[in-house]
C-alpha positions as CSV (number, residue, x, y, z in Angstrom):
1,X,10.4,23.8,-2.8
2,X,9.9,21.4,-5.9
3,X,6.9,19.0,-5.9
4,X,9.0,15.9,-5.2
5,X,9.2,17.5,-1.4
6,X,5.6,17.0,-1.2
7,X,6.2,13.4,-2.4
8,X,9.2,12.9,0.0
9,X,7.3,13.8,3.1
10,X,4.0,11.7,2.5
11,X,6.3,8.8,1.4
12,X,7.8,9.1,4.7
13,X,4.4,8.4,6.5
14,X,3.1,6.1,3.9
15,X,6.4,4.1,4.5
16,X,5.1,2.8,8.0
17,X,2.6,0.9,6.1
18,X,4.3,-0.1,2.9
19,X,7.0,-1.8,4.3
20,X,9.8,-4.1,2.4
21,X,13.0,-5.8,3.1
22,X,15.9,-5.5,0.8
23,X,18.0,-8.3,-0.5
24,X,21.0,-9.1,-3.1
25,X,20.1,-10.4,-6.4
26,X,16.8,-11.2,-8.0
27,X,13.7,-11.7,-6.7
28,X,12.6,-14.8,-5.4
29,X,10.5,-17.2,-7.1
30,X,7.0,-17.5,-5.6
31,X,4.5,-19.3,-7.5
32,X,1.1,-17.8,-8.3
33,X,-1.9,-19.9,-7.3
34,X,-3.1,-21.9,-10.0
35,X,-6.8,-21.5,-11.5
36,X,-7.1,-18.3,-9.7
37,X,-10.4,-16.6,-9.8
38,X,-9.8,-12.8,-9.7
39,X,-13.8,-12.0,-9.1
40,X,-13.8,-14.1,-6.0
41,X,-10.6,-12.6,-4.9
42,X,-12.0,-8.9,-5.0
43,X,-13.7,-7.1,-2.0
44,X,-12.3,-6.4,1.6
45,X,-9.4,-7.9,3.3
46,X,-8.0,-7.1,6.8
47,X,-4.1,-7.6,6.9
48,X,-3.0,-9.8,9.7
49,X,0.7,-9.7,8.9
50,X,3.0,-7.9,6.8
51,X,6.6,-7.7,6.2
52,X,8.4,-5.2,8.9
53,X,6.0,-2.7,9.7
54,X,4.5,-1.1,12.7
55,X,1.1,-0.2,11.3
56,X,-2.1,-1.2,12.6
57,X,-5.7,-1.4,11.6
58,X,-4.5,-1.9,8.0
59,X,-7.3,-3.0,5.2
60,X,-7.2,-3.7,1.5
61,X,-10.2,-3.3,-0.5
62,X,-9.6,-4.6,-4.2
63,X,-12.4,-3.6,-7.0
64,X,-12.6,-4.0,-10.8
65,X,-11.4,-1.0,-12.8
66,X,-14.0,0.5,-14.9
67,X,-11.6,1.2,-17.5
68,X,-9.9,-2.1,-18.6
69,X,-11.2,-5.8,-18.2
70,X,-7.8,-6.8,-16.8
71,X,-7.0,-3.8,-14.5
72,X,-8.1,-3.4,-10.8
73,X,-7.6,-0.9,-8.0
74,X,-6.2,-1.6,-4.7
75,X,-7.0,0.8,-2.0
76,X,-5.2,0.3,1.4
77,X,-6.4,2.0,4.3
78,X,-5.1,2.8,7.7
79,X,-5.0,5.5,10.2
80,X,-2.3,8.2,10.0
81,X,0.2,7.6,13.1
82,X,-0.5,10.2,15.7
83,X,-3.4,11.8,14.0
84,X,-6.0,8.7,14.0
85,X,-8.0,9.7,10.8
86,X,-7.5,7.6,8.2
87,X,-5.5,7.7,4.9
88,X,-6.5,5.9,1.7
89,X,-3.7,5.2,-0.5
90,X,-4.9,3.6,-4.0
91,X,-2.9,1.8,-6.5
92,X,-3.5,-0.1,-9.6
93,X,-3.0,-3.6,-10.4
94,X,-2.6,-5.2,-13.8
95,X,-2.6,-8.5,-15.2
96,X,-0.4,-8.6,-18.1
97,X,-0.8,-12.4,-18.8
98,X,-4.6,-13.1,-18.7
99,X,-3.7,-17.0,-18.4
100,X,-1.9,-16.3,-15.0
101,X,-4.2,-13.9,-13.5
102,X,-2.8,-14.6,-10.1
103,X,0.8,-12.9,-11.0
104,X,-0.2,-9.1,-11.6
105,X,1.9,-5.8,-11.3
106,X,1.3,-3.1,-9.2
107,X,1.8,0.6,-9.2
108,X,1.4,3.2,-6.6
109,X,1.5,7.1,-7.1
110,X,4.3,7.5,-4.4
111,X,6.5,4.7,-5.2
112,X,9.4,6.2,-7.0
113,X,10.8,2.7,-7.7
114,X,8.2,2.1,-10.2
115,X,6.0,-0.8,-10.4
116,X,6.2,-4.2,-8.6
117,X,5.4,-7.7,-9.1
118,X,2.4,-8.5,-7.1
119,X,1.6,-12.1,-6.9
120,X,-1.4,-13.9,-5.1
121,X,0.3,-17.2,-3.9
122,X,-2.3,-19.0,-2.1
123,X,-5.9,-18.2,-1.2
124,X,-9.3,-19.8,-0.5
125,X,-11.1,-16.7,-1.3
126,X,-13.5,-16.8,1.6
127,X,-10.9,-17.1,4.6
128,X,-7.4,-16.3,3.9
129,X,-5.0,-15.3,1.2
130,X,-1.2,-14.6,0.6
131,X,0.4,-11.9,-1.2
132,X,4.2,-11.6,-2.2
133,X,5.5,-8.4,-3.8
134,X,8.8,-7.9,-5.4
135,X,10.7,-4.8,-7.0
136,X,13.9,-5.2,-8.9
137,X,16.8,-3.0,-8.3
138,X,20.3,-2.8,-9.4
139,X,21.9,-5.7,-8.4
140,X,19.3,-6.1,-5.6
141,X,15.3,-6.5,-4.9
142,X,13.1,-5.3,-2.2
143,X,10.1,-7.4,-1.3
144,X,7.2,-7.8,0.9
145,X,4.7,-10.7,2.0
146,X,1.3,-10.0,3.4
147,X,-1.5,-12.5,5.1
148,X,-4.7,-11.5,4.6
149,X,-7.9,-12.5,6.0
150,X,-11.5,-11.9,5.4
151,X,-12.1,-11.2,9.1
152,X,-10.3,-9.1,11.4
153,X,-8.4,-12.4,12.8
154,X,-7.3,-15.7,11.3
155,X,-6.9,-18.8,12.6
156,X,-3.2,-20.1,13.4
157,X,-3.3,-23.1,10.8
158,X,-4.0,-20.8,7.9
159,X,-1.4,-18.6,9.1
160,X,1.1,-21.3,9.4
161,X,0.2,-22.7,6.1
162,X,0.9,-19.3,4.1
163,X,4.4,-18.9,6.1
164,X,5.2,-22.5,5.2
165,X,4.7,-21.4,1.5
166,X,6.8,-18.5,1.6
167,X,9.6,-20.1,3.3
168,X,9.7,-22.9,0.6
169,X,10.1,-20.0,-1.7
170,X,13.2,-18.8,0.2
171,X,11.1,-16.0,1.6
172,X,11.8,-15.5,5.6
173,X,8.3,-15.6,7.2
174,X,10.1,-14.2,10.2
175,X,10.1,-10.9,8.6
176,X,6.4,-10.5,9.0
177,X,5.1,-8.1,11.6
178,X,1.6,-8.7,13.3
179,X,-0.9,-6.4,12.6
180,X,-3.3,-4.9,15.4
181,X,-6.8,-4.8,14.1
182,X,-8.0,-3.7,17.7
183,X,-9.8,-0.4,18.4
184,X,-9.9,0.6,14.9
185,X,-11.7,3.4,13.5
186,X,-15.4,3.0,12.9
187,X,-15.6,5.4,10.0
188,X,-12.9,4.8,7.4
189,X,-14.8,7.1,4.8
190,X,-13.3,10.3,5.9
191,X,-9.5,11.2,6.1
192,X,-6.7,11.8,3.4
193,X,-7.2,10.3,-0.2
194,X,-3.9,9.6,-2.4
195,X,-4.6,8.3,-5.9
196,X,-2.8,8.4,-9.2
197,X,-4.7,11.8,-9.9
198,X,-3.8,13.5,-6.6
199,X,-0.5,15.0,-7.8
200,X,-1.5,15.6,-11.5
201,X,-0.9,19.2,-13.2
202,X,-4.5,19.8,-13.1
203,X,-4.9,19.1,-9.3
204,X,-1.6,21.0,-8.4
205,X,-2.8,24.0,-10.4
206,X,-6.4,23.9,-9.1
207,X,-4.8,23.4,-5.4
208,X,-2.7,26.6,-6.0
209,X,-5.7,28.4,-7.3
210,X,-7.8,27.5,-4.3
211,X,-5.2,27.6,-1.4
212,X,-5.0,23.7,-1.5
213,X,-8.2,22.7,0.3
214,X,-7.9,19.3,-0.8
215,X,-4.3,18.4,-0.6
216,X,-2.7,21.3,1.2
217,X,-4.8,20.9,4.1
218,X,-4.1,17.2,4.0
219,X,-0.2,17.7,4.0
220,X,-0.4,20.4,6.5
221,X,-2.2,18.1,9.1
222,X,0.0,15.2,8.6
223,X,3.0,17.6,9.1
224,X,1.7,19.3,12.1
225,X,1.5,15.8,13.8
226,X,5.0,14.5,12.4
227,X,7.0,17.3,14.1
228,X,10.4,16.0,13.6
229,X,9.6,15.8,9.6
230,X,7.9,19.4,9.6
231,X,11.1,20.8,11.3
232,X,13.2,19.8,8.7
233,X,11.1,20.1,5.9
234,X,9.9,23.8,6.7
235,X,6.7,25.3,7.6
236,X,3.6,24.2,5.1
237,X,1.3,27.2,6.2
238,X,-1.6,25.5,4.6
239,X,-0.6,26.1,0.8
240,X,0.6,23.8,-1.3
241,X,2.5,26.5,-3.3
242,X,4.8,26.9,-0.4
243,X,6.0,23.4,-1.3
244,X,6.3,24.0,-5.0
245,X,7.7,27.3,-5.8
């Protein structure tokens, strides 16, 4: 099976976290926060609400990229449904216009639709933040809103403030789902890591040579727990080459 099969299976699993809604026409105009300070925005954020998702224990960690001054990394972590161990999904944030640092582009390795607009529309850096993402599609768009907090809960007054801003930009705040941050794993360091180099030619070749201990076992674990996906996609057998021959 071709490499895209691996991406498709992982995409199904990651989709529970990275939810969007689809709409006709152009992306809504959500204004970025003025006088935005990216350095103050970096660090750990708990996801309090997010568009149309059943995820729980979802956290973001935003860090400076060591390669470029206007590039950042966003690691999204939450438990794999039915498995319990977390997966770490890392994308890249780029600031195309330095004078408007709150308006970025985001690129994730399993996003077949490509990069998306990534806008921080409101934050006080220490308590709350609101993010709006949108991808342009032929004659339509898919977008998502996220409410973040520096702690596992957020006062209702801030939630309503962020939702009011979305509503004023013609983004439906009732599409947001509440993220349960209780009973979450204490150890987020283990699990499966997915980043831009996970499916590079070098890593795939190495996985074939060594029996896919790093990637193949992770795919196998996920598929073992996602029986319905595994039954239609075929038997993995712990070997990545079963998916790419």
